[in-house]
All heavy atoms as an XYZ file, in Angstrom:
647
protein
N      15.196    -11.772     20.536
C      13.873    -12.186     20.069
C      12.877    -11.144     20.559
O      12.833    -10.770     21.722
C      13.583    -13.531     20.667
C      12.229    -14.047     20.314
C      11.914    -14.391     19.064
C      11.256    -14.179     21.317
C      10.630    -14.812     18.715
C       9.996    -14.636     21.000
C       9.677    -14.957     19.724
N      12.077    -10.609     19.656
C      11.071     -9.588     19.979
C       9.710    -10.171     19.800
O       9.411    -10.830     18.833
C      11.217     -8.358     19.042
C      12.487     -7.629     19.250
C      13.580     -7.771     18.372
C      12.631     -6.788     20.342
C      14.720     -7.133     18.577
C      13.807     -6.062     20.526
C      14.832     -6.262     19.668
N       8.862     -9.818     20.754
C       7.460    -10.211     20.623
C       6.642     -9.100     19.933
O       7.146     -7.989     19.780
C       6.848    -10.435     22.033
O       6.848     -9.174     22.739
C       7.608    -11.473     22.831
N       5.445     -9.381     19.577
C       4.641     -8.359     18.965
C       4.368     -7.198     19.926
O       4.228     -6.043     19.528
C       3.266     -8.998     18.511
C       2.490     -7.966     17.663
S       3.313     -7.256     16.243
C       3.566     -8.640     15.220
N       4.342     -7.492     21.243
C       4.207     -6.413     22.226
C       5.413     -5.470     22.171
O       5.214     -4.266     22.242
C       4.130     -7.090     23.631
C       3.937     -6.023     24.741
C       3.850     -6.681     26.083
O       3.367     -7.776     26.201
O       4.264     -6.083     27.067
N       6.607     -6.016     22.013
C       7.797     -5.144     21.879
C       7.717     -4.343     20.599
O       8.026     -3.113     20.657
C       9.083     -6.000     21.787
C       9.467     -6.714     23.008
N       9.496     -8.018     23.138
C       9.854     -6.163     24.209
C       9.858     -8.351     24.339
N      10.070     -7.255     25.029
N       7.313     -4.954     19.501
C       7.181     -4.201     18.270
C       6.134     -3.074     18.382
O       6.392     -1.932     17.926
C       6.842     -5.176     17.116
C       6.517     -4.418     15.840
C       7.968     -6.148     16.877
N       5.036     -3.383     18.982
C       3.935     -2.376     19.152
C       4.421     -1.234     20.049
O       4.200     -0.058     19.691
C       2.700     -3.019     19.713
O       2.265     -4.050     18.862
C       1.560     -2.008     19.906
N       5.080     -1.542     21.084
C       5.620     -0.544     21.942
C       6.690      0.320     21.302
O       6.716      1.540     21.455
C       6.192     -1.164     23.260
C       6.841     -0.209     24.214
C       5.771      0.653     24.909
N       6.463      1.545     25.866
C       6.170      2.822     26.012
N       5.264      3.354     25.274
N       6.858      3.544     26.855
N       7.576     -0.304     20.532
C       8.577      0.427     19.759
C       7.927      1.388     18.795
O       8.371      2.559     18.706
C       9.506     -0.560     19.027
O      10.122     -1.455     20.006
C      10.541      0.156     18.265
N       6.897      0.900     18.107
C       6.231      1.786     17.169
C       5.660      2.979     17.838
O       5.778      4.123     17.359
C       5.108      1.010     16.463
C       4.388      1.818     15.410
C       3.268      1.060     14.673
N       2.618      1.937     13.732
C       1.681      2.824     13.992
N       1.372      3.008     15.246
N       1.155      3.555     13.060
N       5.066      2.791     19.010
C       4.458      3.919     19.771
C       5.551      4.908     20.238
O       5.351      6.124     20.148
C       3.727      3.417     21.018
C       3.039      4.515     21.778
C       2.004      5.246     20.956
O       1.228      4.695     20.253
N       2.091      6.567     21.033
N       6.736      4.384     20.605
C       7.819      5.246     21.000
C       8.306      6.126     19.825
O       8.581      7.344     19.936
C       8.997      4.462     21.623
C       8.700      3.885     22.976
C       9.842      2.872     23.329
C       8.520      4.926     24.019
N       8.410      5.492     18.641
C       8.851      6.188     17.453
C       7.759      7.240     17.013
O       8.132      8.305     16.537
C       9.186      5.265     16.312
C      10.552      4.647     16.455
C      10.703      3.307     16.353
C      11.690      5.428     16.596
C      11.955      2.685     16.433
C      12.974      4.887     16.673
C      13.072      3.515     16.602
N       6.521      6.890     17.238
C       5.438      7.855     16.948
C       5.554      9.111     17.838
O       5.476     10.226     17.332
C       4.061      7.191     17.119
C       2.880      8.040     16.839
C       2.880      8.571     15.385
C       1.608      7.257     17.069
N       5.780      8.873     19.098
C       5.991      9.952     20.030
C       7.184     10.827     19.650
O       7.126     12.045     19.680
C       6.087      9.453     21.462
O       4.956      8.667     21.770
C       6.279     10.544     22.470
N       8.289     10.132     19.324
C       9.531     10.852     18.920
C       9.315     11.636     17.648
O       9.705     12.830     17.548
C      10.672      9.846     18.723
N       8.605     11.089     16.697
C       8.324     11.758     15.473
C       7.502     13.000     15.705
O       7.788     14.068     15.122
C       7.582     10.803     14.513
O       7.165     11.451     13.317
N       6.468     12.941     16.530
C       5.637     14.053     16.811
C       6.432     15.128     17.562
O       6.250     16.321     17.316
C       4.438     13.640     17.626
C       3.452     12.793     16.805
C       2.375     12.131     17.641
O       2.438     12.152     18.938
O       1.466     11.533     17.076
N       7.317     14.717     18.475
C       8.116     15.648     19.194
C       9.081     16.417     18.317
O       9.270     17.649     18.450
N       9.706     15.673     17.406
C      10.619     16.350     16.438
C       9.928     17.334     15.548
O      10.444     18.397     15.250
C      11.319     15.281     15.589
C      12.325     14.404     16.315
S      13.739     15.403     16.869
C      14.714     14.146     17.642
N       8.708     16.964     15.156
C       7.917     17.872     14.312
C       7.646     19.176     15.074
O       7.785     20.266     14.492
C       6.629     17.185     13.897
C       5.789     18.076     12.981
C       4.520     17.290     12.584
C       3.630     18.173     11.707
N       2.441     17.460     11.235
N       7.248     19.065     16.325
C       6.978     20.280     17.116
C       8.242     21.094     17.347
O       8.169     22.274     17.310
C       6.392     19.884     18.496
C       4.945     19.394     18.408
C       4.440     19.037     19.788
C       3.048     18.487     19.752
N       2.595     18.112     21.072
N       9.345     20.375     17.598
C      10.612     21.068     17.926
C      11.280     21.692     16.696
O      11.717     22.817     16.736
C      11.510     20.076     18.621
C      12.862     20.668     19.141
C      12.622     21.701     20.227
C      13.703     19.539     19.661
N      11.335     20.947     15.601
C      12.109     21.343     14.429
C      11.291     21.696     13.210
O      11.854     22.289     12.244
C      13.051     20.224     14.023
C      14.054     19.855     15.066
N      15.098     20.728     15.472
C      14.251     18.760     15.793
C      15.831     20.160     16.431
N      15.339     19.000     16.601
N      10.040     21.301     13.167
C       9.249     21.509     11.941
C       9.081     20.234     11.143
O       9.853     19.228     11.346
N       8.135     20.183     10.257
C       7.783     19.012      9.484
C       8.851     18.542      8.512
O       8.942     17.332      8.275
C       6.478     19.224      8.758
C       5.810     18.003      8.359
O       5.839     16.979      9.071
O       5.232     17.908      7.232
N       9.684     19.423      8.008
C      10.637     19.037      6.953
C      12.057     18.985      7.423
O      12.957     18.858      6.608
C      10.512     19.908      5.744
C       9.145     19.750      5.074
C       9.027     20.513      3.775
O       9.903     21.325      3.444
O       8.045     20.296      3.063
N      12.259     19.153      8.683
C      13.634     19.054      9.237
C      14.248     17.701      9.123
O      13.531     16.701      9.200
C      13.645     19.539     10.698
C      14.999     19.791     11.267
N      15.804     18.743     11.756
C      15.722     20.934     11.401
C      16.951     19.225     12.243
N      16.956     20.540     11.976
N      15.502     17.596      8.937
C      16.212     16.344      8.742
C      15.925     15.356      9.893
O      15.689     14.195      9.677
C      17.749     16.560      8.590
O      17.994     17.500      7.592
C      18.470     15.300      8.346
N      15.982     15.873     11.127
C      15.723     14.988     12.235
C      14.303     14.504     12.325
O      14.025     13.365     12.752
C      16.092     15.709     13.583
C      17.584     15.848     13.699
C      17.989     16.330     15.039
N      19.434     16.383     15.097
C      20.073     16.704     16.177
N      19.433     16.958     17.283
N      21.386     16.778     16.170
N      13.335     15.348     11.925
C      11.951     14.942     11.909
C      11.769     13.844     10.833
O      11.146     12.823     11.096
C      11.062     16.152     11.578
O      11.275     17.144     12.508
C       9.571     15.742     11.527
N      12.338     14.032      9.694
C      12.247     13.069      8.604
C      12.902     11.718      9.077
O      12.347     10.629      8.775
C      12.917     13.558      7.300
C      12.247     14.792      6.700
C      13.101     15.295      5.537
C      10.825     14.499      6.272
N      14.009     11.802      9.739
C      14.675     10.574     10.235
C      13.795      9.846     11.233
O      13.622      8.645     11.194
C      15.994     10.959     10.888
C      16.861      9.770     11.267
C      18.236     10.223     11.802
O      19.018     10.668     10.995
O      18.390     10.162     12.995
N      13.165     10.595     12.168
C      12.293     10.020     13.123
C      11.103      9.334     12.435
O      10.636      8.280     12.878
C      11.801     11.056     14.175
N      10.589     10.001     11.424
C       9.460      9.420     10.719
C       9.884      8.169      9.975
O       9.100      7.167      9.862
C       8.841     10.457      9.749
C       8.153     11.593     10.491
C       7.657     12.664      9.564
N       6.545     12.124      8.759
C       6.186     12.663      7.584
N       6.878     13.685      7.047
N       5.206     12.118      6.924
N      11.102      8.135      9.468
C      11.585      6.949      8.803
C      11.736      5.785      9.773
O      11.353      4.664      9.504
C      12.957      7.223      8.148
C      13.493      6.089      7.356
C      14.810      6.296      6.661
O      15.328      7.453      6.791
O      15.274      5.422      6.000
N      12.191      6.054     10.963
C      12.256      5.044     12.010
C      10.836      4.528     12.347
O      10.651      3.317     12.583
C      12.970      5.560     13.307
C      14.387      5.779     13.127
N      15.309      4.832     12.621
C      15.129      6.882     13.375
C      16.495      5.358     12.604
N      16.443      6.613     13.026
N       9.910      5.460     12.426
C       8.481      5.016     12.647
C       8.063      4.051     11.542
O       7.441      3.045     11.843
C       7.579      6.268     12.697
C       6.140      6.017     12.753
C       5.706      5.203     14.016
C       5.346      7.387     12.724
N       8.332      4.389     10.323
C       7.911      3.546      9.178
C       8.585      2.161      9.318
O       7.887      1.134      9.110
C       8.347      4.159      7.872
S       7.374      5.600      7.443
N       9.859      2.139      9.621
C      10.590      0.816      9.765
C       9.980     -0.011     10.860
O       9.869     -1.200     10.731
C      12.079      1.082      9.965
C      12.743      1.604      8.740
O      12.279      1.377      7.635
N      13.805      2.366      8.930
N       9.647      0.655     11.995
C       8.997     -0.171     13.080
C       7.585     -0.558     12.686
O       7.193     -1.663     13.102
C       9.023      0.672     14.393
O       8.154      1.764     14.262
N       6.928      0.221     11.932
C       5.590     -0.093     11.519
C       5.526     -1.327     10.594
O       4.660     -2.172     10.726
C       4.938      1.116     10.790
O       4.859      2.186     11.704
C       3.547      0.797     10.270
N       6.553     -1.478      9.782
C       6.625     -2.599      8.844
C       6.596     -3.929      9.660
O       6.011     -4.903      9.244
C       7.860     -2.528      7.964
C       7.675     -1.352      6.970
C       8.183     -3.821      7.260
C       8.899     -0.952      6.242
N       7.214     -3.875     10.801
C       7.297     -5.086     11.638
C       6.005     -5.495     12.248
O       5.883     -6.577     12.795
C       8.391     -4.931     12.664
C       9.792     -4.924     12.038
C      10.851     -4.524     13.019
N      12.194     -4.582     12.441
C      12.664     -3.696     11.587
N      11.980     -2.627     11.313
N      13.917     -3.804     11.160
N       5.007     -4.572     12.284
C       3.756     -4.890     12.892
C       2.895     -5.832     12.005
O       1.978     -6.502     12.498
C       2.888     -3.662     13.194
O       2.471     -3.048     12.009
C       3.599     -2.701     14.109
N       3.156     -5.839     10.702
C       2.395     -6.659      9.747
C       0.883     -6.292      9.748
O       0.100     -7.102      9.358
C       2.584     -8.144      9.963
C       4.018     -8.610      9.911
N       4.717     -8.590      8.756
C       4.873     -8.899     10.914
C       5.937     -9.036      9.025
N       6.078     -9.210     10.291
N       0.575     -5.071     10.129
C      -0.803     -4.601     10.095
C      -1.026     -3.924      8.770
O      -0.392     -2.928      8.431
C      -0.971     -3.624     11.288
C      -2.397     -3.020     11.344
O      -2.871     -2.449     10.339
N      -3.017     -3.166     12.475
N      -1.986     -4.426      7.965
C      -2.230     -3.955      6.617
C      -2.460     -2.382      6.600
O      -1.887     -1.707      5.749
C      -3.394     -4.698      5.987
C      -3.811     -4.185      4.632
C      -2.800     -4.439      3.566
C      -3.327     -4.078      2.183
N      -2.416     -3.401      1.391
N      -3.332     -1.903      7.483
C      -3.603     -0.490      7.491
C      -2.276      0.298      7.842
O      -2.041      1.266      7.201
C      -4.679     -0.186      8.567
C      -4.970      1.328      8.647
C      -5.913      1.615      9.809
O      -6.478      0.738     10.393
N      -6.089      2.915     10.066
N      -1.576     -0.149      8.797
C      -0.328      0.538      9.183
C       0.730      0.443      8.037
O       1.455      1.405      7.824
C       0.265     -0.031     10.455
C      -0.574      0.310     11.648
N      -0.469     -0.432     12.833
C      -1.456      1.300     11.886
C      -1.286      0.072     13.701
N      -1.904      1.121     13.209
N       0.730     -0.665      7.329
C       1.684     -0.797      6.237
C       1.357      0.176      5.126
O       2.294      0.782      4.517
C       1.647     -2.284      5.656
C       2.288     -3.298      6.576
C       1.975     -4.706      5.966
C       3.743     -3.094      6.728
N       0.105      0.384      4.829
C      -0.302      1.353      3.774
C       0.110      2.747      4.230
O       0.627      3.508      3.422
C      -1.804      1.228      3.540
C      -2.187     -0.033      2.795
O      -1.291     -0.712      2.247
O      -3.408     -0.332      2.880
N      -0.089      3.074      5.526
C       0.283      4.376      5.990
C       1.817      4.557      5.938
O       2.295      5.606      5.587
C      -0.207      4.550      7.469
C      -1.720      4.583      7.622
C      -2.145      4.506      9.051
O      -1.263      4.473     10.007
O      -3.372      4.467      9.264
N       2.551      3.527      6.317
C       3.988      3.582      6.279
C       4.520      3.801      4.867
O       5.497      4.555      4.609
C       4.645      2.333      6.931
N       3.918      3.104      3.941
C       4.332      3.237      2.515
C       4.102      4.665      2.067
O       5.029      5.290      1.423
C       3.509      2.229      1.660
C       3.902      2.301      0.225
N       3.152      2.947     -0.711
C       5.008      1.781     -0.428
C       3.742      2.841     -1.857
N       4.853      2.155     -1.732
N       2.958      5.232      2.322
C       2.665      6.624      1.939
C       3.586      7.601      2.589
O       4.114      8.531      1.997
C       1.199      6.952      2.220
N       3.954      7.300      3.858
C       4.846      8.182      4.608
C       6.257      8.141      4.050
O       6.897      9.126      3.906
C       4.810      7.829      6.095
C       5.582      8.850      6.962
S       5.685      8.372      8.690
C       3.963      8.274      9.141
N       6.714      6.922      3.712
C       8.050      6.793      3.138
C       8.152      7.521      1.774
O       9.203      8.166      1.489
C       8.405      5.321      2.957
C       8.797      4.648      4.242
S      10.177      5.363      5.118
C      11.529      4.871      4.059
N       7.118      7.480      0.955
C       7.137      8.231     -0.269
C       7.244      9.711     -0.034
O       7.997     10.468     -0.633
C       5.911      7.884     -1.156
C       6.023      6.439     -1.601
C       5.736      8.845     -2.283
C       4.756      5.915     -2.257
N       6.418     10.200      0.965
C       6.452     11.596      1.357
C       7.860     11.986      1.853
O       8.391     13.064      1.498
C       5.407     11.845      2.413
C       5.274     13.257      2.779
C       4.196     13.496      3.875
O       3.152     12.789      3.792
O       4.423     14.290      4.744
N       8.450     11.167      2.643
C       9.791     11.442      3.231
C      10.809     11.558      2.067
O      11.615     12.481      2.004
C      10.239     10.317      4.224
C       9.387     10.424      5.502
C      11.709     10.438      4.557
C       9.473      9.203      6.370
N      10.760     10.577      1.177
C      11.705     10.636      0.050
C      11.503     11.817     -0.872
O      12.514     12.496     -1.210
C      11.537      9.335     -0.770
C      12.475      9.195     -1.973
C      13.909      9.237     -1.516
C      12.159      7.923     -2.740
N      10.308     12.193     -1.156
C      10.043     13.351     -1.954
C      10.542     14.607     -1.269
O      11.083     15.510     -1.917
C       8.556     13.433     -2.311
C       8.055     12.356     -3.255
C       8.867     12.246     -4.561
O       9.158     13.269     -5.159
O       9.126     11.126     -4.997
N      10.300     14.740     -0.001
C      10.806     15.899      0.808
C      12.263     15.979      0.781
O      12.881     17.025      0.529
C      10.271     15.870      2.223
O       8.828     15.813      2.207
C      10.699     17.071      3.016
N      12.914     14.831      0.993
C      14.418     14.806      0.968
C      14.945     15.193     -0.425
O      15.981     15.883     -0.528
C      14.928     13.431      1.365
C      14.807     13.177      2.847
C      15.333     11.839      3.187
N      15.447     11.666      4.658
C      15.512     10.528      5.289
N      15.571      9.405      4.603
N      15.598     10.454      6.613
N      14.321     14.681     -1.464
C      14.768     15.036     -2.824
C      14.668     16.527     -3.050
O      15.581     17.152     -3.618
C      13.929     14.311     -3.856
C      14.286     12.845     -4.074
C      13.352     12.271     -5.154
C      13.648     10.789     -5.375
N      12.749     10.185     -6.325
N      13.624     17.148     -2.577
C      13.402     18.557     -2.776
C      14.420     19.396     -1.906
O      14.968     20.366     -2.371
C      11.967     18.907     -2.377
C      11.583     20.303     -2.776
C      10.120     20.665     -2.504
N       9.833     20.787     -1.080
C       9.243     19.859     -0.289
N       8.782     18.819     -0.774
N       9.118     20.152      1.003
N      14.626     18.930     -0.688
C      15.477     19.695      0.197
C      16.990     19.403      0.010
O      17.818     20.329      0.174
C      15.103     19.441      1.633
C      13.689     20.013      2.004
C      13.448     19.936      3.468
C      14.310     20.799      4.309
N      14.055     22.136      4.556
N      17.319     18.132     -0.263
C      18.717     17.724     -0.313
C      19.246     17.532     -1.704
O      20.488     17.530     -1.900
C      18.926     16.392      0.477
C      18.496     16.424      1.942
C      18.566     15.020      2.544
C      19.319     17.437      2.720
N      18.344     17.398     -2.652
C      18.771     17.122     -4.056
C      18.671     15.641     -4.404
O      18.801     14.791     -3.546
N      18.490     15.385     -5.680
C      18.288     14.028     -6.155
C      19.528     13.142     -6.007
O      19.445     11.894     -6.062
C      17.740     14.032     -7.569
C      16.411     14.559     -7.691
C      15.894     14.579     -9.135
C      14.484     15.157     -9.215
N      13.946     15.130    -10.533
N      20.699     13.713     -5.921
C      21.912     12.963     -5.900
C      22.477     12.776     -4.481
O      23.549     12.170     -4.300
C      23.008     13.679     -6.736
C      22.617     13.776     -8.215
C      22.344     12.409     -8.903
O      23.156     11.495     -8.599
O      21.391     12.329     -9.627
N      21.805     13.252     -3.444
C      22.205     13.106     -2.034
C      22.062     11.619     -1.670
O      21.143     10.900     -2.155
C      21.334     13.980     -1.142
C      21.852     14.070      0.193
N      21.631     13.155      1.152
C      22.640     15.036      0.816
C      22.199     13.487      2.290
N      22.809     14.634      2.106
N      22.903     11.199     -0.788
C      22.904      9.768     -0.318
C      21.573      9.356      0.270
O      21.158      8.175      0.099
C      24.031      9.538      0.674
N      20.824     10.240      0.931
C      19.529      9.911      1.527
C      18.403      9.855      0.502
O      17.325      9.468      0.848
C      19.156     10.939      2.563
C      19.945     10.853      3.836
C      19.843     11.836      4.799
C      20.773      9.786      4.128
C      20.524     11.743      6.010
C      21.437      9.715      5.294
C      21.352     10.670      6.264
O      22.032     10.598      7.435
N      18.712     10.158     -0.755
C      17.628     10.151     -1.754
C      17.861      9.134     -2.855
O      16.995      8.985     -3.730
C      17.435     11.549     -2.413
O      18.611     11.849     -3.079
C      17.150     12.589     -1.377
N      18.957      8.427     -2.825
C      19.290      7.431     -3.828
C      18.606      6.141     -3.568
O      18.298      5.750     -2.483
C      20.842      7.238     -3.959
C      21.580      8.482     -4.396
C      23.082      8.149     -4.362
C      21.148      8.907     -5.754
């Protein structure tokens, strides 16, 4: 059972991880994209309208980047 405090803390940890991966690997690296996807998934659980809109836009960006880098038929883009 998770409280909203757990969800908020988890989101913050994924945000920190995402920023770290971006600094270490670059914005379009597979690990950076994966960290950003985890951030989006944790954001969905906050039920915050502003954060949900941001997560939706970020997921679209992640998918488009993956399609461009990995191809439209790759498992991560289907």
